[in-house]
N, CA, C and O atoms as a GROMACS GRO file, in nm:
protein
  608
    1MET      N    1   3.572   0.904  -0.835
    1MET     CA    2   3.674   0.859  -0.742
    1MET      C    3   3.775   0.972  -0.720
    1MET      O    4   3.815   1.039  -0.815
    2THR      N    5   3.816   0.993  -0.595
    2THR     CA    6   3.915   1.096  -0.565
    2THR      C    7   4.054   1.046  -0.600
    2THR      O    8   4.075   0.927  -0.623
    3LYS      N    9   4.151   1.140  -0.604
    3LYS     CA   10   4.289   1.102  -0.634
    3LYS      C   11   4.343   1.004  -0.531
    3LYS      O   12   4.416   0.911  -0.566
    4VAL      N   13   4.307   1.022  -0.404
    4VAL     CA   14   4.353   0.932  -0.299
    4VAL      C   15   4.292   0.793  -0.318
    4VAL      O   16   4.361   0.693  -0.298
    5GLU      N   17   4.166   0.786  -0.356
    5GLU     CA   18   4.102   0.656  -0.379
    5GLU      C   19   4.164   0.585  -0.500
    5GLU      O   20   4.185   0.464  -0.496
    6ILE      N   21   4.194   0.661  -0.605
    6ILE     CA   22   4.261   0.602  -0.723
    6ILE      C   23   4.398   0.549  -0.683
    6ILE      O   24   4.436   0.439  -0.721
    7TYR      N   25   4.472   0.630  -0.605
    7TYR     CA   26   4.604   0.589  -0.558
    7TYR      C   27   4.595   0.460  -0.477
    7TYR      O   28   4.671   0.366  -0.501
    8LYS      N   29   4.503   0.454  -0.382
    8LYS     CA   30   4.488   0.335  -0.298
    8LYS      C   31   4.455   0.212  -0.382
    8LYS      O   32   4.508   0.104  -0.359
    9ASP      N   33   4.366   0.229  -0.478
    9ASP     CA   34   4.327   0.119  -0.566
    9ASP      C   35   4.446   0.069  -0.647
    9ASP      O   36   4.468  -0.052  -0.658
   10ILE      N   37   4.522   0.160  -0.704
   10ILE     CA   38   4.639   0.124  -0.786
   10ILE      C   39   4.747   0.057  -0.702
   10ILE      O   40   4.805  -0.042  -0.744
   11VAL      N   41   4.774   0.112  -0.584
   11VAL     CA   42   4.875   0.052  -0.496
   11VAL      C   43   4.832  -0.087  -0.453
   11VAL      O   44   4.912  -0.181  -0.456
   12LEU      N   45   4.709  -0.102  -0.413
   12LEU     CA   46   4.659  -0.232  -0.369
   12LEU      C   47   4.671  -0.335  -0.481
   12LEU      O   48   4.720  -0.446  -0.459
   13LYS      N   49   4.626  -0.300  -0.600
   13LYS     CA   50   4.632  -0.391  -0.714
   13LYS      C   51   4.775  -0.431  -0.747
   13LYS      O   52   4.804  -0.549  -0.768
   14ASN      N   53   4.866  -0.334  -0.752
   14ASN     CA   54   5.004  -0.361  -0.792
   14ASN      C   55   5.089  -0.421  -0.681
   14ASN      O   56   5.195  -0.478  -0.709
   15SER      N   57   5.046  -0.411  -0.557
   15SER     CA   58   5.122  -0.475  -0.449
   15SER      C   59   5.078  -0.620  -0.430
   15SER      O   60   5.159  -0.706  -0.395
   16LYS      N   61   4.952  -0.648  -0.453
   16LYS     CA   62   4.902  -0.786  -0.438
   16LYS      C   63   4.939  -0.874  -0.557
   16LYS      O   64   4.964  -0.993  -0.542
   17ALA      N   65   4.943  -0.815  -0.676
   17ALA     CA   66   4.976  -0.890  -0.798
   17ALA      C   67   5.072  -0.807  -0.883
   17ALA      O   68   5.036  -0.760  -0.990
   18PRO      N   69   5.195  -0.789  -0.834
   18PRO     CA   70   5.290  -0.705  -0.908
   18PRO      C   71   5.328  -0.767  -1.042
   18PRO      O   72   5.344  -0.888  -1.055
   19LEU      N   73   5.342  -0.680  -1.139
   19LEU     CA   74   5.386  -0.725  -1.271
   19LEU      C   75   5.537  -0.718  -1.280
   19LEU      O   76   5.600  -0.635  -1.214
   20ASN      N   77   5.594  -0.803  -1.360
   20ASN     CA   78   5.739  -0.804  -1.388
   20ASN      C   79   5.825  -0.830  -1.264
   20ASN      O   80   5.937  -0.780  -1.255
   21LYS      N   81   5.772  -0.906  -1.171
   21LYS     CA   82   5.851  -0.942  -1.052
   21LYS      C   83   5.920  -1.074  -1.080
   21LYS      O   84   5.866  -1.182  -1.058
   22LYS      N   85   6.044  -1.061  -1.130
   22LYS     CA   86   6.124  -1.178  -1.167
   22LYS      C   87   6.268  -1.133  -1.188
   22LYS      O   88   6.296  -1.014  -1.202
   23ILE      N   89   6.357  -1.228  -1.190
   23ILE     CA   90   6.498  -1.200  -1.218
   23ILE      C   91   6.520  -1.213  -1.368
   23ILE      O   92   6.477  -1.311  -1.430
   24ILE      N   93   6.588  -1.116  -1.425
   24ILE     CA   94   6.631  -1.127  -1.564
   24ILE      C   95   6.778  -1.166  -1.561
   24ILE      O   96   6.862  -1.094  -1.507
   25SER      N   97   6.808  -1.280  -1.618
   25SER     CA   98   6.947  -1.326  -1.620
   25SER      C   99   6.975  -1.394  -1.752
   25SER      O  100   6.906  -1.489  -1.788
   26PRO      N  101   7.074  -1.347  -1.824
   26PRO     CA  102   7.160  -1.234  -1.792
   26PRO      C  103   7.088  -1.102  -1.822
   26PRO      O  104   6.987  -1.099  -1.893
   27CYS      N  105   7.141  -0.995  -1.767
   27CYS     CA  106   7.088  -0.862  -1.795
   27CYS      C  107   7.204  -0.765  -1.812
   27CYS      O  108   7.314  -0.788  -1.763
   28THR      N  109   7.178  -0.658  -1.882
   28THR     CA  110   7.283  -0.561  -1.909
   28THR      C  111   7.302  -0.462  -1.794
   28THR      O  112   7.411  -0.407  -1.778
   29HIS      N  113   7.196  -0.440  -1.715
   29HIS     CA  114   7.202  -0.342  -1.606
   29HIS      C  115   7.125  -0.394  -1.485
   29HIS      O  116   7.016  -0.450  -1.499
   30SER      N  117   7.183  -0.376  -1.366
   30SER     CA  118   7.113  -0.413  -1.243
   30SER      C  119   7.167  -0.330  -1.128
   30SER      O  120   7.278  -0.278  -1.134
   31SER      N  121   7.087  -0.319  -1.024
   31SER     CA  122   7.127  -0.246  -0.905
   31SER      C  123   7.038  -0.289  -0.788
   31SER      O  124   6.927  -0.338  -0.808
   32MET      N  125   7.090  -0.270  -0.667
   32MET     CA  126   7.016  -0.306  -0.547
   32MET      C  127   6.984  -0.181  -0.466
   32MET      O  128   7.062  -0.085  -0.464
   33GLY      N  129   6.869  -0.184  -0.400
   33GLY     CA  130   6.828  -0.073  -0.316
   33GLY      C  131   6.773  -0.123  -0.184
   33GLY      O  132   6.720  -0.234  -0.176
   34ASN      N  133   6.786  -0.040  -0.081
   34ASN     CA  134   6.744  -0.079   0.053
   34ASN      C  135   6.689   0.042   0.126
   34ASN      O  136   6.748   0.150   0.124
   35ASN      N  137   6.575   0.024   0.190
   35ASN     CA  138   6.517   0.126   0.276
   35ASN      C  139   6.512   0.064   0.416
   35ASN      O  140   6.412   0.002   0.453
   36PRO      N  141   6.619   0.080   0.495
   36PRO     CA  142   6.626   0.012   0.624
   36PRO      C  143   6.518   0.053   0.724
   36PRO      O  144   6.483  -0.027   0.812
   37LEU      N  145   6.464   0.173   0.712
   37LEU     CA  146   6.360   0.216   0.806
   37LEU      C  147   6.231   0.137   0.788
   37LEU      O  148   6.159   0.111   0.885
   38CYS      N  149   6.201   0.100   0.665
   38CYS     CA  150   6.078   0.028   0.635
   38CYS      C  151   6.103  -0.121   0.612
   38CYS      O  152   6.011  -0.202   0.622
   39GLY      N  153   6.228  -0.157   0.580
   39GLY     CA  154   6.260  -0.295   0.551
   39GLY      C  155   6.247  -0.333   0.405
   39GLY      O  156   6.252  -0.451   0.370
   40ASP      N  157   6.230  -0.233   0.318
   40ASP     CA  158   6.218  -0.261   0.175
   40ASP      C  159   6.354  -0.296   0.117
   40ASP      O  160   6.454  -0.229   0.145
   41LYS      N  161   6.358  -0.400   0.036
   41LYS     CA  162   6.478  -0.439  -0.038
   41LYS      C  163   6.436  -0.470  -0.180
   41LYS      O  164   6.351  -0.556  -0.204
   42ILE      N  165   6.497  -0.400  -0.274
   42ILE     CA  166   6.460  -0.412  -0.415
   42ILE      C  167   6.586  -0.432  -0.498
   42ILE      O  168   6.690  -0.372  -0.472
   43GLU      N  169   6.576  -0.518  -0.598
   43GLU     CA  170   6.680  -0.530  -0.699
   43GLU      C  171   6.613  -0.509  -0.834
   43GLU      O  172   6.514  -0.574  -0.866
   44MET      N  173   6.669  -0.417  -0.912
   44MET     CA  174   6.614  -0.384  -1.044
   44MET      C  175   6.702  -0.447  -1.152
   44MET      O  176   6.824  -0.451  -1.139
   45PHE      N  177   6.638  -0.496  -1.258
   45PHE     CA  178   6.707  -0.557  -1.371
   45PHE      C  179   6.657  -0.493  -1.500
   45PHE      O  180   6.538  -0.464  -1.513
   46ALA      N  181   6.748  -0.471  -1.593
   46ALA     CA  182   6.707  -0.416  -1.723
   46ALA      C  183   6.801  -0.466  -1.832
   46ALA      O  184   6.920  -0.485  -1.810
   47ASN      N  185   6.745  -0.485  -1.947
   47ASN     CA  186   6.822  -0.510  -2.067
   47ASN      C  187   6.804  -0.390  -2.158
   47ASN      O  188   6.691  -0.353  -2.192
   48ILE      N  189   6.915  -0.331  -2.197
   48ILE     CA  190   6.915  -0.214  -2.283
   48ILE      C  191   6.968  -0.255  -2.420
   48ILE      O  192   7.074  -0.316  -2.431
   49LYS      N  193   6.892  -0.222  -2.521
   49LYS     CA  194   6.935  -0.249  -2.658
   49LYS      C  195   6.906  -0.124  -2.740
   49LYS      O  196   6.793  -0.075  -2.745
   50ASP      N  197   7.010  -0.072  -2.805
   50ASP     CA  198   6.998   0.050  -2.886
   50ASP      C  199   6.941   0.166  -2.805
   50ASP      O  200   6.858   0.243  -2.854
   51LYS      N  201   6.985   0.177  -2.679
   51LYS     CA  202   6.946   0.285  -2.587
   51LYS      C  203   6.797   0.284  -2.552
   51LYS      O  204   6.740   0.387  -2.517
   52ILE      N  205   6.736   0.164  -2.561
   52ILE     CA  206   6.595   0.147  -2.524
   52ILE      C  207   6.585   0.030  -2.427
   52ILE      O  208   6.653  -0.072  -2.444
   53ILE      N  209   6.500   0.046  -2.325
   53ILE     CA  210   6.479  -0.064  -2.230
   53ILE      C  211   6.390  -0.168  -2.299
   53ILE      O  212   6.271  -0.147  -2.319
   54SER      N  213   6.452  -0.278  -2.333
   54SER     CA  214   6.378  -0.385  -2.401
   54SER      C  215   6.313  -0.481  -2.302
   54SER      O  216   6.214  -0.547  -2.333
   55GLU      N  217   6.370  -0.488  -2.183
   55GLU     CA  218   6.318  -0.578  -2.079
   55GLU      C  219   6.352  -0.517  -1.944
   55GLU      O  220   6.461  -0.464  -1.924
   56ILE      N  221   6.257  -0.524  -1.852
   56ILE     CA  222   6.278  -0.465  -1.720
   56ILE      C  223   6.198  -0.545  -1.616
   56ILE      O  224   6.085  -0.588  -1.641
   57SER      N  225   6.260  -0.563  -1.500
   57SER     CA  226   6.191  -0.636  -1.393
   57SER      C  227   6.252  -0.598  -1.259
   57SER      O  228   6.346  -0.519  -1.250
   58PHE      N  229   6.196  -0.658  -1.154
   58PHE     CA  230   6.248  -0.637  -1.019
   58PHE      C  231   6.225  -0.762  -0.936
   58PHE      O  232   6.144  -0.847  -0.971
   59GLN      N  233   6.297  -0.769  -0.828
   59GLN     CA  234   6.269  -0.870  -0.727
   59GLN      C  235   6.288  -0.801  -0.593
   59GLN      O  236   6.357  -0.700  -0.583
   60GLY      N  237   6.228  -0.857  -0.492
   60GLY     CA  238   6.249  -0.802  -0.359
   60GLY      C  239   6.126  -0.814  -0.272
   60GLY      O  240   6.022  -0.867  -0.312
   61ASP      N  241   6.142  -0.763  -0.153
   61ASP     CA  242   6.035  -0.764  -0.053
   61ASP      C  243   6.024  -0.624   0.005
   61ASP      O  244   6.122  -0.550   0.014
   62GLY      N  245   5.904  -0.591   0.044
   62GLY     CA  246   5.885  -0.461   0.105
   62GLY      C  247   5.738  -0.435   0.131
   62GLY      O  248   5.653  -0.522   0.115
   63CYS      N  249   5.712  -0.313   0.170
   63CYS     CA  250   5.575  -0.271   0.198
   63CYS      C  251   5.496  -0.260   0.067
   63CYS      O  252   5.554  -0.267  -0.041
   64ALA      N  253   5.368  -0.243   0.079
   64ALA     CA  254   5.280  -0.235  -0.038
   64ALA      C  255   5.320  -0.121  -0.131
   64ALA      O  256   5.316  -0.137  -0.253
   65ILE      N  257   5.357  -0.007  -0.076
   65ILE     CA  258   5.394   0.109  -0.157
   65ILE      C  259   5.520   0.079  -0.237
   65ILE      O  260   5.526   0.110  -0.356
   66SER      N  261   5.619   0.020  -0.176
   66SER     CA  262   5.745  -0.011  -0.242
   66SER      C  263   5.725  -0.111  -0.356
   66SER      O  264   5.777  -0.090  -0.465
   67ILE      N  265   5.651  -0.216  -0.332
   67ILE     CA  266   5.628  -0.318  -0.435
   67ILE      C  267   5.542  -0.262  -0.548
   67ILE      O  268   5.570  -0.286  -0.665
   68ALA      N  269   5.438  -0.187  -0.514
   68ALA     CA  270   5.352  -0.127  -0.617
   68ALA      C  271   5.431  -0.029  -0.702
   68ALA      O  272   5.414  -0.026  -0.824
   69SER      N  273   5.516   0.050  -0.641
   69SER     CA  274   5.596   0.148  -0.715
   69SER      C  275   5.690   0.077  -0.813
   69SER      O  276   5.704   0.121  -0.927
   70ALA      N  277   5.754  -0.031  -0.770
   70ALA     CA  278   5.843  -0.107  -0.858
   70ALA      C  279   5.765  -0.169  -0.974
   70ALA      O  280   5.811  -0.167  -1.088
   71SER      N  281   5.648  -0.223  -0.945
   71SER     CA  282   5.565  -0.283  -1.049
   71SER      C  283   5.525  -0.177  -1.153
   71SER      O  284   5.532  -0.201  -1.273
   72ILE      N  285   5.483  -0.062  -1.105
   72ILE     CA  286   5.440   0.046  -1.194
   72ILE      C  287   5.558   0.099  -1.275
   72ILE      O  288   5.545   0.125  -1.395
   73LEU      N  289   5.672   0.114  -1.212
   73LEU     CA  290   5.792   0.158  -1.283
   73LEU      C  291   5.820   0.066  -1.402
   73LEU      O  292   5.846   0.113  -1.512
   74THR      N  293   5.815  -0.065  -1.380
   74THR     CA  294   5.847  -0.159  -1.489
   74THR      C  295   5.745  -0.149  -1.602
   74THR      O  296   5.780  -0.164  -1.719
   75GLN      N  297   5.621  -0.124  -1.569
   75GLN     CA  298   5.519  -0.110  -1.672
   75GLN      C  299   5.540   0.016  -1.755
   75GLN      O  300   5.525   0.013  -1.878
   76ILE      N  301   5.574   0.124  -1.690
   76ILE     CA  302   5.589   0.254  -1.757
   76ILE      C  303   5.716   0.262  -1.839
   76ILE      O  304   5.714   0.315  -1.950
   77LEU      N  305   5.827   0.210  -1.787
   77LEU     CA  306   5.957   0.233  -1.852
   77LEU      C  307   5.993   0.133  -1.961
   77LEU      O  308   6.084   0.159  -2.040
   78LYS      N  309   5.926   0.020  -1.967
   78LYS     CA  310   5.958  -0.076  -2.074
   78LYS      C  311   5.929  -0.012  -2.209
   78LYS      O  312   5.821   0.042  -2.233
   79GLY      N  313   6.029  -0.019  -2.297
   79GLY     CA  314   6.015   0.037  -2.430
   79GLY      C  315   6.054   0.183  -2.442
   79GLY      O  316   6.054   0.239  -2.552
   80LYS      N  317   6.087   0.246  -2.330
   80LYS     CA  318   6.128   0.387  -2.333
   80LYS      C  319   6.278   0.396  -2.359
   80LYS      O  320   6.354   0.306  -2.324
   81ASN      N  321   6.318   0.507  -2.421
   81ASN     CA  322   6.461   0.528  -2.442
   81ASN      C  323   6.522   0.583  -2.313
   81ASN      O  324   6.450   0.623  -2.222
   82LEU      N  325   6.654   0.585  -2.306
   82LEU     CA  326   6.723   0.623  -2.183
   82LEU      C  327   6.699   0.768  -2.144
   82LEU      O  328   6.697   0.800  -2.025
   83ILE      N  329   6.682   0.856  -2.240
   83ILE     CA  330   6.653   0.996  -2.209
   83ILE      C  331   6.515   1.008  -2.144
   83ILE      O  332   6.499   1.080  -2.045
   84GLN      N  333   6.416   0.939  -2.199
   84GLN     CA  334   6.283   0.939  -2.140
   84GLN      C  335   6.285   0.880  -2.000
   84GLN      O  336   6.220   0.932  -1.909
   85CYS      N  337   6.358   0.770  -1.982
   85CYS     CA  338   6.369   0.706  -1.850
   85CYS      C  339   6.428   0.802  -1.748
   85CYS      O  340   6.376   0.816  -1.637
   86SER      N  341   6.534   0.869  -1.786
   86SER     CA  342   6.599   0.965  -1.696
   86SER      C  343   6.502   1.076  -1.658
   86SER      O  344   6.496   1.116  -1.542
   87GLU      N  345   6.429   1.126  -1.755
   87GLU     CA  346   6.332   1.233  -1.728
   87GLU      C  347   6.221   1.184  -1.635
   87GLU      O  348   6.183   1.255  -1.541
   88LEU      N  349   6.170   1.065  -1.660
   88LEU     CA  350   6.063   1.012  -1.576
   88LEU      C  351   6.110   0.986  -1.433
   88LEU      O  352   6.036   1.013  -1.339
   89VAL      N  353   6.230   0.934  -1.416
   89VAL     CA  354   6.284   0.912  -1.282
   89VAL      C  355   6.297   1.046  -1.210
   89VAL      O  356   6.256   1.058  -1.094
   90GLN      N  357   6.351   1.145  -1.277
   90GLN     CA  358   6.368   1.278  -1.218
   90GLN      C  359   6.232   1.339  -1.181
   90GLN      O  360   6.216   1.391  -1.071
   91LYS      N  361   6.135   1.332  -1.271
   91LYS     CA  362   6.002   1.390  -1.245
   91LYS      C  363   5.929   1.315  -1.134
   91LYS      O  364   5.860   1.377  -1.053
   92PHE      N  365   5.944   1.182  -1.130
   92PHE     CA  366   5.880   1.105  -1.023
   92PHE      C  367   5.934   1.149  -0.887
   92PHE      O  368   5.857   1.171  -0.794
   93ASN      N  369   6.066   1.161  -0.877
   93ASN     CA  370   6.126   1.201  -0.750
   93ASN      C  371   6.089   1.344  -0.713
   93ASN      O  372   6.066   1.372  -0.595
   94GLN      N  373   6.082   1.434  -0.809
   94GLN     CA  374   6.040   1.571  -0.781
   94GLN      C  375   5.894   1.575  -0.735
   94GLN      O  376   5.859   1.651  -0.645
   95MET      N  377   5.811   1.493  -0.797
   95MET     CA  378   5.670   1.487  -0.760
   95MET      C  379   5.654   1.438  -0.616
   95MET      O  380   5.572   1.491  -0.541
   96ILE      N  381   5.732   1.337  -0.579
   96ILE     CA  382   5.719   1.278  -0.446
   96ILE      C  383   5.789   1.362  -0.339
   96ILE      O  384   5.729   1.395  -0.237
   97GLU      N  385   5.913   1.397  -0.362
   97GLU     CA  386   5.994   1.464  -0.260
   97GLU      C  387   5.967   1.615  -0.248
   97GLU      O  388   5.975   1.671  -0.139
   98LYS      N  389   5.936   1.679  -0.362
   98LYS     CA  390   5.921   1.826  -0.360
   98LYS      C  391   5.779   1.870  -0.389
   98LYS      O  392   5.754   1.989  -0.404
   99LYS      N  393   5.687   1.776  -0.398
   99LYS     CA  394   5.546   1.804  -0.425
   99LYS      C  395   5.526   1.887  -0.551
   99LYS      O  396   5.434   1.969  -0.559
  100GLN      N  397   5.611   1.865  -0.649
  100GLN     CA  398   5.596   1.938  -0.775
  100GLN      C  399   5.490   1.871  -0.861
  100GLN      O  400   5.485   1.748  -0.872
  101SER      N  401   5.406   1.953  -0.921
  101SER     CA  402   5.304   1.896  -1.009
  101SER      C  403   5.371   1.849  -1.138
  101SER      O  404   5.478   1.897  -1.176
  102ILE      N  405   5.307   1.755  -1.202
  102ILE     CA  406   5.364   1.699  -1.325
  102ILE      C  407   5.269   1.727  -1.440
  102ILE      O  408   5.148   1.743  -1.421
  103ASN      N  409   5.324   1.731  -1.557
  103ASN     CA  410   5.245   1.747  -1.678
  103ASN      C  411   5.245   1.616  -1.752
  103ASN      O  412   5.331   1.530  -1.732
  104ASN      N  413   5.148   1.602  -1.837
  104ASN     CA  414   5.141   1.481  -1.918
  104ASN      C  415   5.263   1.475  -2.010
  104ASN      O  416   5.305   1.577  -2.064
  105PHE      N  417   5.318   1.359  -2.029
  105PHE     CA  418   5.431   1.339  -2.117
  105PHE      C  419   5.378   1.284  -2.249
  105PHE      O  420   5.299   1.190  -2.250
  106ALA      N  421   5.423   1.342  -2.359
  106ALA     CA  422   5.374   1.301  -2.491
  106ALA      C  423   5.399   1.152  -2.517
  106ALA      O  424   5.325   1.089  -2.593
  107TYR      N  425   5.502   1.097  -2.455
  107TYR     CA  426   5.538   0.957  -2.482
  107TYR      C  427   5.476   0.859  -2.382
  107TYR      O  428   5.509   0.740  -2.384
  108LEU      N  429   5.387   0.906  -2.294
  108LEU     CA  430   5.317   0.816  -2.203
  108LEU      C  431   5.173   0.797  -2.250
  108LEU      O  432   5.105   0.894  -2.286
  109SER      N  433   5.128   0.674  -2.249
  109SER     CA  434   4.987   0.649  -2.278
  109SER      C  435   4.904   0.705  -2.163
  109SER      O  436   4.957   0.736  -2.056
  110LYS      N  437   4.776   0.717  -2.185
  110LYS     CA  438   4.685   0.766  -2.079
  110LYS      C  439   4.693   0.676  -1.956
  110LYS      O  440   4.696   0.725  -1.842
  111GLU      N  441   4.697   0.545  -1.978
  111GLU     CA  442   4.706   0.449  -1.867
  111GLU      C  443   4.836   0.467  -1.789
  111GLU      O  444   4.835   0.468  -1.666
  112HIS      N  445   4.948   0.481  -1.859
  112HIS     CA  446   5.076   0.498  -1.791
  112HIS      C  447   5.084   0.632  -1.720
  112HIS      O  448   5.143   0.641  -1.612
  113TYR      N  449   5.025   0.736  -1.777
  113TYR     CA  450   5.023   0.866  -1.710
  113TYR      C  451   4.942   0.856  -1.581
  113TYR      O  452   4.980   0.913  -1.479
  114GLU      N  453   4.830   0.785  -1.585
  114GLU     CA  454   4.748   0.767  -1.464
  114GLU      C  455   4.825   0.690  -1.357
  114GLU      O  456   4.820   0.725  -1.239
  115LEU      N  457   4.895   0.584  -1.397
  115LEU     CA  458   4.976   0.508  -1.301
  115LEU      C  459   5.083   0.598  -1.239
  115LEU      O  460   5.101   0.600  -1.117
  116PHE      N  461   5.154   0.671  -1.323
  116PHE     CA  462   5.261   0.760  -1.278
  116PHE      C  463   5.207   0.865  -1.182
  116PHE      O  464   5.260   0.882  -1.072
  117SER      N  465   5.103   0.934  -1.222
  117SER     CA  466   5.051   1.046  -1.142
  117SER      C  467   4.974   1.000  -1.019
  117SER      O  468   4.950   1.080  -0.928
  118SER      N  469   4.934   0.873  -1.014
  118SER     CA  470   4.859   0.824  -0.898
  118SER      C  471   4.941   0.834  -0.770
  118SER      O  472   4.885   0.838  -0.660
  119PHE      N  473   5.073   0.837  -0.782
  119PHE     CA  474   5.159   0.844  -0.664
  119PHE      C  475   5.176   0.987  -0.611
  119PHE      O  476   5.242   1.008  -0.509
  120GLN      N  477   5.117   1.083  -0.678
  120GLN     CA  478   5.133   1.223  -0.637
  120GLN      C  479   5.091   1.246  -0.492
  120GLN      O  480   5.153   1.326  -0.422
  121SER      N  481   4.986   1.180  -0.447
  121SER     CA  482   4.937   1.203  -0.311
  121SER      C  483   5.031   1.148  -0.204
  121SER      O  484   5.017   1.184  -0.086
  122ILE      N  485   5.126   1.061  -0.240
  122ILE     CA  486   5.220   1.007  -0.140
  122ILE      C  487   5.309   1.116  -0.084
  122ILE      O  488   5.365   1.102   0.025
  123SER      N  489   5.322   1.226  -0.157
  123SER     CA  490   5.407   1.336  -0.110
  123SER      C  491   5.353   1.395   0.021
  123SER      O  492   5.427   1.463   0.092
  124ASP      N  493   5.227   1.371   0.052
  124ASP     CA  494   5.168   1.420   0.177
  124ASP      C  495   5.205   1.333   0.298
  124ASP      O  496   5.170   1.366   0.411
  125PHE      N  497   5.275   1.222   0.274
  125PHE     CA  498   5.311   1.129   0.380
  125PHE      C  499   5.463   1.112   0.383
  125PHE      O  500   5.516   1.020   0.321
  126PRO      N  501   5.534   1.200   0.453
  126PRO     CA  502   5.681   1.201   0.450
  126PRO      C  503   5.746   1.066   0.482
  126PRO      O  504   5.849   1.034   0.423
  127MET      N  505   5.690   0.988   0.569
  127MET     CA  506   5.751   0.860   0.606
  127MET      C  507   5.737   0.756   0.494
  127MET      O  508   5.807   0.655   0.496
  128ARG      N  509   5.648   0.779   0.399
  128ARG     CA  510   5.625   0.682   0.291
  128ARG      C  511   5.694   0.720   0.160
  128ARG      O  512   5.700   0.640   0.067
  129ARG      N  513   5.746   0.842   0.153
  129ARG     CA  514   5.810   0.889   0.030
  129ARG      C  515   5.925   0.799  -0.014
  129ARG      O  516   5.939   0.768  -0.132
  130LYS      N  517   6.007   0.757   0.081
  130LYS     CA  518   6.124   0.675   0.048
  130LYS      C  519   6.082   0.538  -0.003
  130LYS      O  520   6.152   0.477  -0.084
  131CYS      N  521   5.969   0.489   0.043
  131CYS     CA  522   5.916   0.361  -0.006
  131CYS      C  523   5.882   0.372  -0.154
  131CYS      O  524   5.909   0.282  -0.233
  132ALA      N  525   5.821   0.484  -0.191
  132ALA     CA  526   5.779   0.505  -0.330
  132ALA      C  527   5.896   0.529  -0.423
  132ALA      O  528   5.893   0.485  -0.538
  133THR      N  529   5.998   0.597  -0.377
  133THR     CA  530   6.109   0.635  -0.466
  133THR      C  531   6.221   0.532  -0.473
  133THR      O  532   6.307   0.541  -0.561
  134LEU      N  533   6.222   0.434  -0.384
  134LEU     CA  534   6.333   0.338  -0.380
  134LEU      C  535   6.359   0.271  -0.514
  134LEU      O  536   6.473   0.272  -0.561
  135SER      N  537   6.260   0.214  -0.577
  135SER     CA  538   6.282   0.143  -0.703
  135SER      C  539   6.325   0.238  -0.814
  135SER      O  540   6.405   0.199  -0.900
  136TRP      N  541   6.275   0.359  -0.815
  136TRP     CA  542   6.310   0.457  -0.918
  136TRP      C  543   6.457   0.498  -0.905
  136TRP      O  544   6.529   0.506  -1.005
  137LEU      N  545   6.501   0.523  -0.782
  137LEU     CA  546   6.641   0.559  -0.759
  137LEU      C  547   6.733   0.440  -0.787
  137LEU      O  548   6.844   0.458  -0.836
  138THR      N  549   6.687   0.321  -0.754
  138THR     CA  550   6.767   0.201  -0.778
  138THR      C  551   6.782   0.176  -0.928
  138THR      O  552   6.891   0.142  -0.974
  139LEU      N  553   6.676   0.193  -1.004
  139LEU     CA  554   6.687   0.176  -1.148
  139LEU      C  555   6.779   0.284  -1.208
  139LEU      O  556   6.860   0.254  -1.296
  140ASP      N  557   6.767   0.406  -1.160
  140ASP     CA  558   6.853   0.514  -1.209
  140ASP      C  559   7.000   0.478  -1.186
  140ASP      O  560   7.084   0.502  -1.272
  141SER      N  561   7.030   0.421  -1.071
  141SER     CA  562   7.165   0.377  -1.040
  141SER      C  563   7.211   0.269  -1.139
  141SER      O  564   7.324   0.273  -1.188
  142ALA      N  565   7.122   0.175  -1.169
  142ALA     CA  566   7.156   0.068  -1.264
  142ALA      C  567   7.184   0.125  -1.402
  142ALA      O  568   7.280   0.086  -1.468
  143LEU      N  569   7.100   0.217  -1.447
  143LEU     CA  570   7.115   0.273  -1.581
  143LEU      C  571   7.241   0.358  -1.594
  143LEU      O  572   7.295   0.376  -1.703
  144ASN      N  573   7.289   0.410  -1.480
  144ASN     CA  574   7.412   0.489  -1.479
  144ASN      C  575   7.533   0.407  -1.436
  144ASN      O  576   7.639   0.462  -1.406
  145ASN      N  577   7.517   0.274  -1.432
  145ASN     CA  578   7.625   0.181  -1.400
  145ASN      C  579   7.693   0.208  -1.268
  145ASN      O  580   7.814   0.187  -1.254
  146LYS      N  581   7.617   0.256  -1.170
  146LYS     CA  582   7.673   0.275  -1.036
  146LYS      C  583   7.667   0.140  -0.964
  146LYS      O  584   7.569   0.066  -0.977
  147LYS      N  585   7.768   0.109  -0.890
  147LYS     CA  586   7.778  -0.023  -0.826
  147LYS      C  587   7.748  -0.021  -0.677
  147LYS      O  588   7.763  -0.123  -0.610
  148THR      N  589   7.707   0.094  -0.623
  148THR     CA  590   7.676   0.101  -0.481
  148THR      C  591   7.529   0.065  -0.457
  148THR      O  592   7.445   0.082  -0.545
  149ILE      N  593   7.500   0.016  -0.339
  149ILE     CA  594   7.362  -0.014  -0.301
  149ILE      C  595   7.295   0.119  -0.267
  149ILE      O  596   7.350   0.199  -0.192
  150ILE      N  597   7.179   0.140  -0.324
  150ILE     CA  598   7.103   0.263  -0.298
  150ILE      C  599   7.035   0.250  -0.162
  150ILE      O  600   6.967   0.151  -0.135
  151LEU      N  601   7.052   0.349  -0.080
  151LEU     CA  602   6.986   0.355   0.050
  151LEU      C  603   6.894   0.476   0.052
  151LEU      O  604   6.936   0.587   0.021
  152THR      N  605   6.768   0.454   0.089
  152THR     CA  606   6.675   0.567   0.100
  152THR      C  607   6.638   0.590   0.243
  152THR      O  608   6.560   0.680   0.273
   0.00000   0.00000   0.00000
């Protein structure tokens, strides 16, 4: 299977049956994001305990890429510490926006690395980049206690 075929398969699976799509209430961190060009609206929720994401979820509506990206984000970041989360958010955005290649992270399982890197081909589609990064930027805002709505 090519990288594009793997990406399509992962996006399709995670957009049709997204994991962790629910409201966490109460939660320690939350933020809202909006991509007005595509119509994506995402709200991210997280509970942080001892600087580790103990629970993470999202709610919202959007295109397949946006929903799949949020689902994958929640799968990858649950159980990670805040430093790892910050690094992964930064690397994801660099991979998508600047077409930077990524290296395997020692703290990612093979499955999570495959999910993360499957989005690499989206960088070839400029109009879809904001769909993929919306949930990542929104979670970053939540973890940094920013109260503004993220617009991509």
